[in-house]
C-alpha positions as CSV (number, residue, x, y, z in Angstrom):
1,M,-14.9,-110.1,12.3
2,V,-12.9,-109.0,9.2
3,L,-15.4,-106.2,8.6
4,I,-14.8,-105.0,12.3
5,A,-11.3,-104.9,11.5
6,L,-11.8,-102.8,8.7
7,L,-14.0,-100.5,10.9
8,G,-10.8,-100.0,13.1
9,F,-8.7,-99.5,10.2
10,F,-10.5,-96.7,8.5
11,I,-11.6,-94.8,11.8
12,T,-7.9,-95.2,12.8
13,R,-6.8,-93.5,9.4
14,K,-9.8,-90.8,9.7
15,F,-8.9,-89.4,13.0
16,K,-5.1,-90.4,13.0
17,F,-5.0,-92.5,15.9
18,G,-1.7,-93.5,17.2
19,Q,0.2,-95.4,20.0
20,A,-1.8,-93.7,22.9
21,E,-5.2,-94.8,21.4
22,Q,-3.8,-98.3,20.7
23,K,-2.6,-98.5,24.2
24,F,-6.0,-97.5,25.7
25,V,-8.1,-100.1,23.7
26,S,-5.3,-102.7,24.7
27,K,-6.0,-101.9,28.3
28,V,-9.6,-102.0,28.2
29,L,-9.3,-105.1,26.3
30,I,-7.1,-107.1,28.7
31,F,-7.9,-105.4,31.9
32,L,-11.6,-104.9,31.7
33,I,-13.3,-107.0,28.9
34,N,-11.1,-110.2,29.2
35,P,-11.7,-110.8,33.1
36,L,-15.5,-109.9,32.9
37,L,-15.6,-112.3,29.9
38,I,-14.2,-114.9,32.3
39,V,-16.8,-113.9,35.2
40,N,-19.5,-114.1,32.7
41,H,-19.2,-117.5,31.7
42,F,-18.7,-118.9,35.1
43,D,-22.1,-117.5,36.4
44,M,-24.0,-120.6,36.1
45,D,-25.6,-123.2,38.4
46,F,-23.3,-125.2,40.4
47,S,-22.9,-128.9,40.0
48,M,-20.0,-131.4,41.7
49,E,-20.2,-133.2,38.2
50,K,-19.2,-129.7,36.2
51,L,-16.6,-129.0,38.9
52,K,-14.8,-132.3,38.3
53,A,-15.0,-131.9,34.7
54,L,-13.6,-128.3,34.8
55,G,-10.7,-129.6,37.0
56,F,-10.0,-132.5,34.6
57,V,-9.8,-130.2,31.5
58,F,-7.9,-127.6,33.5
59,A,-5.1,-130.3,34.2
60,L,-5.1,-131.3,30.6
61,S,-4.8,-127.5,29.3
62,V,-2.1,-127.1,31.6
63,V,-0.2,-130.1,30.2
64,I,-0.7,-128.6,26.6
65,H,0.4,-125.1,27.7
66,F,3.5,-126.6,28.8
67,A,4.0,-128.6,25.5
68,M,3.5,-125.5,23.4
69,L,6.0,-123.4,25.6
70,F,8.5,-126.4,25.1
71,V,7.8,-125.9,21.5
72,A,8.3,-122.1,21.4
73,L,11.6,-122.3,23.7
74,V,13.2,-125.3,21.4
75,F,12.6,-123.9,17.9
76,I,12.6,-119.8,18.4
77,R,16.3,-118.9,18.7
78,S,17.7,-116.2,16.5
79,K,21.2,-115.5,16.5
80,D,21.1,-111.9,15.3
81,D,20.7,-109.3,17.6
82,E,18.2,-107.4,15.8
83,E,16.0,-110.4,15.0
84,R,16.2,-111.7,18.7
85,K,14.0,-108.5,19.5
86,L,11.0,-110.2,17.7
87,D,11.6,-113.8,19.3
88,C,9.4,-112.7,22.4
89,I,6.3,-112.2,20.0
90,D,7.1,-115.4,18.2
91,K,7.3,-117.4,21.4
92,L,4.1,-116.0,22.5
93,S,2.5,-116.2,19.5
94,V,3.3,-120.2,19.5
95,V,1.7,-120.7,22.9
96,F,-1.2,-118.3,23.3
97,T,-4.1,-118.7,21.0
98,N,-7.4,-116.9,20.1
99,C,-9.2,-119.4,22.4
100,G,-11.4,-116.6,23.8
101,F,-12.3,-114.5,20.9
102,I,-12.6,-117.2,18.3
103,G,-12.7,-120.0,20.5
104,I,-15.8,-119.1,22.2
105,P,-18.0,-118.7,18.9
106,L,-16.3,-121.6,17.3
107,I,-16.7,-124.1,20.2
108,S,-20.3,-123.0,20.7
109,G,-21.0,-123.6,16.9
110,V,-19.1,-126.9,16.7
111,F,-20.9,-128.4,19.9
112,P,-23.9,-126.3,20.2
113,D,-25.7,-128.7,22.5
114,G,-23.1,-130.2,24.7
115,N,-20.7,-128.8,27.5
116,G,-18.3,-127.3,25.1
117,V,-18.0,-123.7,26.3
118,L,-18.2,-125.0,29.8
119,Y,-15.0,-127.0,29.1
120,L,-13.3,-124.2,27.1
121,L,-13.4,-122.0,30.5
122,S,-10.9,-124.2,32.0
123,F,-8.6,-124.0,29.0
124,I,-9.0,-120.1,29.2
125,A,-8.6,-120.2,32.9
126,A,-5.1,-122.1,32.0
127,F,-4.2,-119.6,29.3
128,N,-4.6,-116.5,31.5
129,I,-2.4,-117.8,34.3
130,F,0.3,-119.1,31.8
131,L,-0.2,-115.6,30.0
132,W,0.8,-113.7,33.0
133,T,3.2,-115.8,34.2
134,A,5.5,-117.4,31.6
135,G,3.9,-115.0,29.1
136,Y,4.9,-112.0,31.2
137,Y,8.5,-113.5,31.6
138,I,9.0,-114.1,28.0
139,I,8.2,-110.4,26.9
140,C,9.5,-108.5,30.1
141,G,12.5,-110.7,31.1
142,K,11.1,-110.8,34.7
143,I,8.3,-112.1,36.8
144,N,6.6,-109.7,39.2
145,P,4.7,-111.6,41.7
146,V,2.7,-108.7,43.1
147,K,1.5,-107.8,39.4
148,I,0.5,-111.6,39.0
149,I,-1.6,-111.5,42.2
150,T,-3.4,-108.3,41.7
151,N,-3.9,-109.0,37.9
152,P,-7.5,-108.6,37.0
153,N,-7.4,-111.9,34.7
154,I,-6.2,-114.1,37.6
155,I,-8.7,-112.4,40.0
156,A,-11.3,-113.0,37.4
157,V,-10.5,-116.8,37.3
158,L,-10.4,-117.1,40.9
159,S,-13.7,-115.2,41.2
160,G,-15.3,-117.0,38.4
161,I,-14.4,-120.3,40.2
162,L,-16.1,-118.9,43.6
163,I,-19.2,-117.5,41.8
164,F,-19.7,-120.9,40.0
165,C,-19.3,-122.8,43.5
166,M,-22.0,-120.3,45.1
167,P,-25.4,-121.8,45.8
168,F,-27.0,-118.6,43.9
169,R,-26.4,-116.6,40.6
170,L,-25.1,-113.1,40.3
171,P,-27.9,-110.6,40.8
172,Y,-29.4,-109.6,37.5
173,V,-28.2,-106.1,37.3
174,V,-24.5,-107.2,38.2
175,A,-24.7,-110.2,35.7
176,K,-26.1,-108.0,32.9
177,T,-23.6,-105.3,33.2
178,V,-20.9,-108.0,33.2
179,E,-22.5,-109.9,30.2
180,L,-22.7,-106.5,28.2
181,V,-19.1,-105.5,28.6
182,A,-18.0,-109.3,28.0
183,C,-19.8,-109.3,24.6
184,M,-17.5,-106.4,23.6
185,N,-14.7,-108.8,23.6
186,T,-14.5,-110.0,19.9
187,A,-15.6,-106.6,18.2
188,M,-12.8,-104.7,20.5
189,A,-10.3,-107.3,19.7
190,M,-10.7,-107.1,16.1
191,F,-11.1,-103.1,16.3
192,L,-7.6,-103.2,17.8
193,L,-6.3,-105.5,14.7
194,G,-7.5,-102.8,12.4
195,M,-6.0,-100.2,14.3
196,L,-2.6,-101.8,14.3
197,F,-2.7,-102.3,10.5
198,A,-3.9,-98.5,9.7
199,N,-0.5,-97.7,11.8
200,F,1.5,-100.5,10.1
201,R,5.3,-99.3,9.3
202,G,6.0,-101.4,6.4
203,F,6.5,-105.1,5.5
204,K,10.1,-106.1,6.2
205,A,11.9,-108.9,4.3
206,S,12.7,-110.7,7.5
207,Y,9.2,-110.9,8.5
208,L,8.6,-113.6,5.7
209,K,10.7,-116.1,7.2
210,R,9.6,-115.5,10.6
211,I,5.8,-115.8,9.7
212,V,6.4,-119.2,7.7
213,R,8.4,-120.5,10.5
214,L,5.6,-119.3,12.8
215,C,2.7,-121.1,10.7
216,V,4.6,-124.3,10.5
217,L,5.1,-124.1,14.5
218,R,1.6,-123.2,15.2
219,H,-0.4,-125.0,12.8
220,V,1.8,-128.4,12.1
221,V,4.2,-128.7,15.1
222,V,2.0,-127.7,17.9
223,M,-0.9,-129.8,16.3
224,V,1.1,-132.8,16.3
225,A,2.2,-132.4,19.8
226,V,-1.3,-131.5,21.4
227,L,-3.0,-134.2,19.2
228,G,-0.3,-136.9,20.8
229,I,-1.4,-135.5,24.3
230,V,-5.3,-135.5,23.7
231,A,-4.9,-139.1,22.3
232,I,-3.1,-140.4,25.3
233,T,-5.3,-138.6,27.5
234,Y,-8.4,-140.1,25.9
235,R,-6.9,-143.7,26.2
236,L,-5.7,-143.2,29.8
237,F,-9.0,-141.8,30.9
238,S,-11.6,-143.6,28.6
239,G,-13.9,-144.3,31.3
240,V,-14.2,-140.8,32.1
241,N,-17.6,-139.1,31.2
242,D,-17.5,-136.7,28.4
243,I,-13.9,-137.4,27.7
244,L,-13.9,-137.1,23.9
245,L,-15.5,-133.9,24.1
246,M,-13.1,-132.6,26.7
247,C,-10.1,-133.6,24.5
248,F,-11.6,-132.1,21.6
249,V,-12.3,-128.8,23.2
250,A,-8.9,-128.6,24.4
251,Y,-7.3,-129.6,21.1
252,I,-9.5,-127.2,19.0
253,A,-8.6,-124.5,21.4
254,A,-4.9,-125.1,21.1
255,L,-5.3,-124.9,17.4
256,C,-6.7,-121.5,17.0
257,P,-4.7,-118.9,15.4
258,V,-2.2,-116.3,17.3
259,G,-4.2,-114.5,20.0
260,M,-5.1,-111.0,20.1
261,S,-3.5,-110.8,23.7
262,V,0.0,-111.3,21.6
263,S,-0.8,-108.0,20.0
264,S,-2.0,-106.2,23.0
265,F,1.3,-107.2,24.9
266,A,3.3,-106.1,22.2
267,V,1.5,-102.6,22.3
268,L,1.3,-102.3,26.3
269,F,5.1,-103.2,26.2
270,D,6.5,-101.3,23.2
271,K,7.2,-104.4,21.0
272,D,6.8,-104.4,17.4
273,E,2.9,-104.2,17.1
274,S,3.0,-104.3,13.3
275,Y,4.4,-107.8,13.2
276,S,2.7,-108.8,15.9
277,G,-0.6,-107.9,14.1
278,L,0.8,-109.6,11.2
279,A,1.1,-112.8,12.8
280,V,-2.5,-112.8,14.1
281,L,-3.8,-112.0,10.6
282,V,-1.8,-114.7,8.8
283,T,-2.1,-117.3,11.2
284,S,-6.1,-116.6,11.2
285,A,-6.1,-117.0,7.4
286,V,-4.1,-120.2,7.7
287,S,-6.2,-121.5,10.2
288,V,-9.3,-121.4,8.0
289,I,-7.9,-124.6,6.1
290,M,-5.4,-126.0,9.0
291,L,-8.1,-126.0,11.8
292,P,-10.6,-128.1,9.8
293,A,-7.7,-130.6,8.8
294,G,-6.6,-130.9,12.2
295,V,-10.0,-131.6,13.6
296,A,-10.4,-134.2,10.7
297,I,-7.2,-135.7,11.6
298,A,-8.1,-136.0,15.2
299,E,-11.4,-137.7,14.3
300,L,-9.2,-140.3,12.5
301,V,-7.0,-140.7,15.7
302,L,-9.5,-140.5,18.5
């Protein structure tokens, strides 16, 4: 992933790619690759047991996102007008994780023989609904119902559920096309991160304090809050089949570093994309230590 980001960095410097190219990559990532990633993973054989499990994890994921949103709204309130311009990015960074680009390979590696990625789909579905409602409001200051309903990511979630419930799979040609585009998700996200750093406008002194606060909120406060939620869920629903795996998948997805969707939003809505890229990079580095530590703590609690 780091090497792919470096490729993006060097190709951007070589051909002097600017904001126009960044917006193009962001739009391809958010409005094409992300939706097809969702559809691709829902293209599987239907079973009522799987549907109930997906519904359960979705409900748990909604509660977790509300908790992370609460943390963001309570702890991120800058008084200075200049600093307040970055509050929207910090709030998005606390709530929206890299549950797709990092979460899918991570969960499939940790739980190779289970239904880990299946349960992660529910978290990703909740993620996209929150991103295009609460996230859109945070960065734009308004909600556009038409844009939410017609958003490809929301349509992809609904289409994915419909495809899953159908008594047959997608035709091979369609399924293969969707799969090939979906496989671009990590590469394109890291390529965009490299582009952002190639156009980095310089480190500001104000960034340091914000990044430290963000790391504490994302990797400590959110971890404690989400751990409390999954611990209560595990005890209340201990009789549910696969409950421990469901809790761990939602917990790990919530502990992932800041999502590339935050940087994509910053580019699309003309916010400070350099700072958003820095947030992704630093929290990704910190998560190398904090994510395994958080899982170890959860093993003790659960």
